[in-house]
N, C-alpha and C positions, 0 to 999 in steps of 0.2 A: 718361334711362336710360343707364348707362355702356355703352360699346361693347366692353368686355372685362371678364371676371370670373375669379375663381379658384374651384376646387371647395371645398366645405365640408370642415371637419375636417382641413385640411392647413395647414402653415405657409406663409407667403408665398413662401419660397424653394423649397419642394417642389411647391406646387400648380401644375398646368399651367394656363396662361391659356386661356380659352375666348373666342374672338372672336365677338361677336354681330353680326348683320347690321344695317346702317343704311339707312334709307329716306329719300330726298329727294323733291322734287316730281316728278322725272322718272326717277330712278334708284334702283336698290338696290345697295348695296355689300355684297358677300357674301364669306364665307371662301372660300379656294381649294377647288375641287371638280373631281373627275375628269371630271364631265360637260362641263367647259369645255376639256378638254385639246386636242381637235381644233381648236376655234376659236382657242385661245390660240396654238397652233403656227402657224396660218395668219397670225395678226396679227403675230407676231414675225418671220415670214418675208416679210411684205409690204414691199417696198422703198419704196413711196410712204408707207405709214404710218410706217416707220422711217427716213424720209429724213434725220433729224438724229441718228439712232442706228444708222448703218449698220454699226458695229462689232459690233452685237448680232444681225445677221440670219443669220449662219452661211451666207452665200452660198458657192458657187452653189446648193447643194442645200436650204438652209433648215433649219428645226428639225425633227428627227425626233420621233416619239412618245416614245422613251426620253429624249430631251433634255428634253421638256416635263414628263414624269413626274418626272424627277430634280429639275427646278426646283420643281415644285409640292411635292414631298415635303420639300425643303429649307425652303420657305416654311412649310409646316405645322409642321415641327419648330421653326422659329424663333418662330412664333406661340405654341406650347406653352411655350416657355422665356421668353416675354415680351421677346424680342430683336427681333422683327419684327412689323409689322402690315400684312398684305397683304390688299387688298380686290379682288375681281373685280367690275368695274362692269357692271351689266346695265341695259338699256333696259326700263323698267317696261311700256311699251306692247307690246313684242314679245318680251321675255325674252332678246333677243339680247345676246351679249357685246359691250360697248362699249369695254372697256379694262381696265386694271389700275392700281392706285395704292396708296400706303401709305408706311410708314416702314421703313427698314433701320437696322441698328446702333443700336438703342435702348439708350442707356446710362442705366440707372436712377439710379445714384449721382451721375454727373456731369450728369444731366438734359439730355442732348442727343441728337439723332437726325438722320438724313438722310431727306429726303422726295422722292418722285418720282411721275410719272404717265406712262402711255402710253395714248393713245386711238386707236382705228381712225380712219383719215383722214376717213371720212364723218361722224364726230362732232366734227370740229374746228370752231371758230369759231361754236359755238352755245351756249356757256355751260355745257356739260356738265362740262368740266374744273374750272370754278369751283365748281360744286355739289359735286363729289367732293372737291376739295382743301379746301374749307371744312370739310367733316366730318372729314377726316383731321387738320387742324390743330386743330379744336375738341377732338377726342379727346386729342391729344397735349398741348395746353396745359391744358385744363380737367380732364381725367380723369387723365392720366398725369403732370401737373405738370412738363412739360419746361421748361427754361430757354431753350433755343434750338433752332431747326430750321435745317438747311442744305439748300438746293436746289442741285444742280449741273446745268447744261444746256450745250449746245454753242453756240458763237458765232452760227451762222446761225439758231437756233431763235427767230425773232422772236415767235412766239405765246407761248411760255413766258416769254421775257424781258419781253414786254409785261405779262403777268399779274403778274410779280414787281415790275417797276419802276413800272408805272402803276397797275394795280389794287390792289396791296399797298403801293405807295409805298416799296419796298425798294431801296436803291441797290446797285449791284454791289459786292461785298465784296472779292473777289480773283479772279485768273485763274490757272488751272493750264495754263501754256503747253506745247503739244506733249506732252500727258500720255500719249497712246498712239498707236500706228500702226494705222489702220483697214485690215484686210486686204482689204476689199471695194473700197476706193478707192485704196489705197496712198498715203494722205495722213495727216499728223499731225492729231490731234484735240486741240483745246484746250477746257477746261471753264471756264465762267463760273459762279462761286459767289455765292449770295445767302444771307445769314444773317438770320433773323427771331428776335427775342428776345421773351421773355414779356411785357415791358412794351409791345411793339409790338402785341400781339394784340388788346387792346380796340379800338384804332383800326382795325386791319385787319378785324376781325370786323364792325364797324359798316359799313365800306365795302363789304365783300363781301355783306352782307345787303341793302344798298341796291342793289347791282349785280344780285343775284338777283331782287329785287323788280321792278326794271325789266325784267329778262329774262323774268319770268313773263308780262308783257304782250306782249313782243316775240316770244316763242316759246310760244304757247298750247298747252295739252295737246290 
């Protein structure tokens, strides 16, 4: 089943995209919802969770409700236009918000997009990110027919870089040195970029499916 559709009786250019939920073994990937505003604000304000993205934490006061509402409404507008795919990640067992993932800057004609994920720290290192990003990439490559996807992460984010370099077998493509100044740390932030092409996807897909199969035994329901 596709993860996004357009309303009937409208041209592709005019029809708003409707993003459908996706279910994995342990997660649901859902469209943005007002019900998650409070939890999302706490996650984005949590310094430990955002350790590698401190420039997003809005320290010292953190994210306000209007900040989060504005962010969600921008995401919803982007989804409707087919420019964004944002999924709120929920733990199927508890219904708790586990994170957010998806694609920004979806260029339909040029067939490329940026991809990213943020997980609450307690969900790190248990394969949840792999489950979520597998579905995001599957949608972008198989349903939306993207040619390439770009991930940007920060130099010290070993978990994300391990996923890209080891799990996906994707070498570092380029570095954006001293790209921005982090107001929370007063230090320059450099971004490490990884580009995955459509011809890479069958190999990566097979590898991630095998990884998740092993994870199902390691992390039982």
